[in-house]
KOLLUM-654576 format. One record per residue (C-alpha): x, y, z. Coordinates in steps of 0.2 Angstrom, whole numbers, padded with zeros to 4 digits. Layout:
BEGIN
REC      px      py      pz
REC       X       Y       Z
...
REM end
This chain:
BEGIN
REC      px      py      pz
REC    0055    0042   -0058
REC    0049    0025   -0053
REC    0050    0013   -0039
REC    0048   -0008   -0037
REC    0046   -0010   -0019
REC    0045   -0027   -0008
REC    0041   -0029    0007
REC    0041   -0042    0020
REC    0023   -0042    0025
REC    0008   -0050    0017
REC   -0004   -0040    0027
REC    0000   -0021    0039
REC    0016   -0018    0025
REC    0006   -0019    0011
REC   -0009   -0006    0019
REC    0005    0007    0026
REC    0019    0007    0012
REC    0004    0016    0000
REC   -0003    0025    0012
REC    0013    0032    0017
REC    0020    0033    0001
REC    0003    0044   -0003
REC    0008    0058    0010
REC    0024    0058    0009
REC    0026    0056   -0011
REC    0012    0060   -0019
REC    0020    0063   -0036
REC    0019    0045   -0038
REC    0005    0036   -0045
REC    0003    0018   -0040
REC    0002    0002   -0051
REC   -0007   -0015   -0049
REC    0008   -0021   -0060
REC    0026   -0018   -0064
REC    0024   -0018   -0081
REC    0011   -0006   -0078
REC    0026    0007   -0076
REC    0028    0020   -0087
REC    0031    0041   -0079
REC    0036    0044   -0059
REC    0024    0027   -0053
REC    0027    0012   -0041
REC    0025   -0004   -0040
REC    0023   -0015   -0024
REC    0025   -0032   -0019
REC    0022   -0041   -0004
REC    0031   -0056    0003
REC    0027   -0071    0008
REC    0037   -0067    0025
REC    0056   -0071    0028
REC    0063   -0077    0021
REC    0058   -0081    0004
REC    0057   -0064    0006
REC    0077   -0065    0000
REC    0080   -0081   -0009
REC    0063   -0081   -0018
REC    0053   -0065   -0022
REC    0070   -0053   -0024
REC    0076   -0064   -0038
REC    0059   -0063   -0048
REC    0059   -0045   -0044
REC    0077   -0041   -0054
REC    0069   -0051   -0066
REC    0056   -0041   -0066
REC    0062   -0022   -0067
REC    0077   -0032   -0080
REC    0063   -0038   -0093
REC    0054   -0019   -0089
REC    0068   -0010   -0091
REC    0060    0007   -0081
REC    0062    0006   -0063
REC    0075    0020   -0055
REC    0075    0012   -0038
REC    0071   -0007   -0030
REC    0070   -0005   -0014
REC    0068   -0017   -0002
REC    0058   -0017    0015
REC    0058   -0033    0032
REC    0061   -0033    0051
REC    0078   -0034    0058
REC    0067   -0046    0067
REC    0079   -0056    0082
REC    0097   -0048    0072
REC    0103   -0032    0071
REC    0099   -0022    0057
REC    0118   -0024    0051
REC    0115   -0043    0049
REC    0100   -0039    0040
REC    0109   -0029    0027
REC    0126   -0038    0025
REC    0113   -0054    0022
REC    0105   -0045    0007
REC    0120   -0038    0001
REC    0127   -0058    0002
REC    0113   -0062   -0008
REC    0116   -0050   -0022
REC    0133   -0053   -0023
REC    0131   -0072   -0024
REC    0117   -0070   -0036
REC    0126   -0055   -0047
REC    0111   -0045   -0044
REC    0122   -0027   -0046
REC    0126   -0032   -0062
REC    0107   -0039   -0066
REC    0100   -0022   -0061
REC    0112   -0009   -0073
REC    0105    0004   -0069
REC    0094    0001   -0057
REC    0096    0006   -0036
REC    0095   -0006   -0024
REC    0090    0003   -0005
REC    0087   -0007    0011
REC    0075   -0003    0024
REC    0077   -0014    0040
REC    0063   -0011    0051
REC    0071   -0012    0068
REC    0061   -0023    0076
REC    0050   -0022    0065
REC    0033   -0009    0057
REC    0025   -0008    0075
REC    0041   -0004    0082
REC    0041    0014    0071
REC    0023    0014    0077
REC    0026    0014    0097
REC    0039    0034    0090
REC    0020    0041    0089
REC    0021    0050    0107
REC    0004    0055    0106
REC   -0005    0036    0109
REC    0006    0033    0125
REC   -0001    0034    0141
REC    0005    0043    0153
REC   -0006    0037    0168
REC   -0013    0018    0163
REC   -0025    0013    0172
REC   -0021   -0007    0168
REC   -0010   -0023    0166
REC   -0001   -0026    0154
REC    0004   -0009    0148
REC    0008   -0002    0167
REC    0021   -0016    0167
REC    0026   -0014    0150
REC    0029    0004    0154
REC    0039   -0001    0169
REC    0048   -0015    0157
REC    0054   -0001    0145
REC    0048    0020    0143
REC    0045    0022    0126
REC    0039    0038    0127
REC    0057    0045    0131
REC    0069    0033    0127
REC    0070    0024    0108
REC    0057    0013    0103
REC    0072    0002    0092
REC    0082   -0003    0107
REC    0068   -0008    0118
REC    0074   -0026    0122
REC    0063   -0040    0124
REC    0050   -0043    0138
REC    0049   -0061    0147
REC    0032   -0069    0141
REC    0033   -0065    0122
REC    0045   -0077    0111
REC    0052   -0062    0100
REC    0056   -0044    0101
REC    0042   -0041    0087
REC    0029   -0051    0097
REC    0031   -0038    0113
REC    0032   -0023    0102
REC    0017   -0029    0093
REC    0008   -0031    0111
REC    0013   -0015    0119
REC    0007   -0006    0101
REC   -0010   -0012    0104
REC   -0012   -0011    0122
REC   -0006    0007    0120
REC   -0020    0009    0106
REC   -0034    0000    0118
REC   -0032    0014    0133
REC   -0039    0025    0121
REC   -0048    0015    0117
REC   -0045    0012    0097
REC   -0041   -0006    0088
REC   -0027   -0012    0081
REC   -0021   -0028    0070
REC   -0011   -0034    0058
REC   -0024   -0034    0045
REC   -0032   -0015    0050
REC   -0018   -0006    0054
REC   -0032    0007    0058
REC   -0025    0026    0062
REC   -0007    0024    0059
REC   -0010    0023    0038
REC   -0018    0042    0042
REC   -0004    0058    0038
REC   -0006    0066    0055
REC    0000    0050    0063
REC    0014    0048    0051
REC    0018    0067    0055
REC    0019    0060    0073
REC    0032    0048    0070
REC    0042    0060    0059
REC    0042    0073    0072
REC    0048    0063    0085
REC    0068    0059    0075
REC    0066    0078    0075
REC    0066    0082    0093
REC    0077    0066    0096
REC    0089    0062    0081
REC    0094    0049    0090
REC    0080    0037    0090
REC    0069    0028    0079
REC    0084    0027    0067
REC    0081    0013    0057
REC    0063    0023    0051
REC    0072    0037    0047
REC    0082    0027    0031
REC    0064    0030    0026
REC    0062    0046    0026
REC    0077    0053    0022
REC    0076    0040    0002
REC    0055    0048    0004
REC    0064    0066    0001
REC    0077    0061   -0009
REC    0067    0056   -0020
REC    0057    0070   -0017
REC    0070    0084   -0020
REC    0071    0075   -0037
REC    0053    0079   -0041
REC    0058    0094   -0036
REC    0074    0097   -0047
REC    0066    0093   -0061
REC    0052    0108   -0061
REM end
């Protein structure tokens, strides 16, 4: 089983996905170059944001896969941002069809992972970082605006002072971390890469199956890959 990950972010996703994969799929070993995969490997390429991840790097990834011929999956991971998950998926599908990418991929399957609204939205799913009695603003105002402990983080609307949902979700996360005397930044995501943090988000979707639907797609994909390893034993 060989996987090719194409992720949108140059900072956070580049650190988080390898860490999470080491927890969820320890059977896979990461390689540094796409042509180094052999058996039970994965390669991860960090793109230059959106829309270049689709229009530039997706065709390049397909070319890599066709040349090497050993990949089972191409997984493209990107934010929904200000559109719906379905709209972002449709954009990718339209590009794939227009450029005959399905035909070029041959036996390699395409898996789309949409982070709704962004990867920080997923991080908000860990209830352990929630402050039930916040002491300072702006966290007090954020929680009054939307209680992410009770309600699904993916459904949280924007807050008036931010240009985008993603900016607000990141700011909310930083304030929750700050209240726990923990730092978070895109360059240094800290605790979110650890197994205990990931396990809490997985526990969230177990407790509330209607929550974090886009995160569930990622977890289900990893579980399917895990099953394929177990079946081959």
